C-alpha positions in Angstrom: -45.4 18.4 6.6 -42.3 17.9 8.7 -39.7 20.7 8.9 -36.1 20.3 7.9 -34.9 20.2 11.5 -37.4 17.5 12.4 -36.3 15.4 9.4 -32.7 15.9 10.3 -33.3 14.7 13.8 -35.1 11.7 12.5 -32.2 10.9 10.1 -29.7 11.1 13.0 -31.9 8.9 15.2 -32.1 6.3 12.4 -28.4 6.4 11.8 -27.8 5.7 15.5 -30.3 2.8 15.4 -28.6 1.4 12.3 -25.2 1.6 14.0 -26.5 -0.2 17.1 -28.0 -3.0 14.9 -24.7 -3.3 13.0 -22.7 -3.7 16.2 -25.2 -6.2 17.6 -24.8 -8.4 14.5 -21.1 -7.9 14.1 -19.9 -10.3 16.8 -22.0 -13.2 15.6 -20.9 -12.7 12.0 -17.2 -12.6 13.0 -17.6 -15.7 15.0 -19.3 -17.6 12.1 -16.5 -16.5 9.7 -13.8 -17.6 12.1 -15.4 -21.0 12.5 -15.7 -21.5 8.8 -12.1 -20.3 8.2 -10.8 -22.8 10.8 -13.1 -25.6 9.5 -11.9 -25.3 5.9 -8.3 -24.3 6.7 -8.5 -21.1 4.6 -5.3 -19.1 4.4 -5.0 -15.3 4.3 -3.6 -15.7 0.7 -6.7 -17.6 -0.4 -9.0 -15.1 1.3 -7.3 -11.8 0.3 -5.0 -12.8 -2.5 -1.2 -12.4 -2.7 0.3 -9.2 -1.5 2.0 -7.4 -4.3 5.5 -6.0 -3.8 5.5 -2.3 -4.5 6.4 0.8 -2.6 5.9 -1.1 0.7 7.6 -4.2 -0.5 11.4 -4.7 -0.7 13.1 -4.9 -4.0 16.4 -6.4 -4.9 19.0 -3.8 -5.3 20.0 -2.9 -8.9 23.7 -3.2 -9.8 25.4 0.2 -10.3 25.9 1.3 -13.9 27.9 4.5 -13.4 30.8 5.4 -11.1 32.2 8.8 -10.2 36.0 8.6 -10.9 36.7 11.2 -8.2 34.8 9.9 -5.3 33.9 6.4 -6.3 30.2 7.0 -5.7 27.9 4.9 -7.9 24.5 5.2 -9.5 22.3 2.6 -11.0 20.9 4.8 -13.7 17.5 4.8 -12.2 15.8 7.7 -10.4 17.1 11.2 -10.2 20.6 11.5 -11.4 23.2 12.5 -8.7 24.8 15.9 -9.1 28.2 14.5 -10.3 26.6 13.0 -13.4 23.6 15.3 -13.9 25.5 18.0 -15.7 27.5 15.6 -17.9 26.6 15.7 -21.6 28.2 12.3 -22.3 27.6 9.7 -19.5 29.7 7.1 -21.3 32.8 8.1 -19.5 31.2 7.2 -16.2 30.1 3.7 -17.3 31.3 0.8 -15.2 33.0 -1.8 -17.4 31.5 -5.2 -16.9 
């Protein structure tokens, strides 16, 4: 029966062989894929889907809902409230008339 260290050495050797085989096949697979993409005119959107806007995407700015009468600073009502409105019990006096 093989010892733990012998089996571990065999596993590492197999992992190295598998990586060599993967790298050897990789170039031909990429070449084939590129040829098929060019032949059929496949776009990145078709292949990977549309990118979703989110944290990395840009969003349209939201119109301000509140204004500080002293400084003129505005706040949309989203996210953490600025200090000038956070302590107010009634935010109605800060509303911007539309």
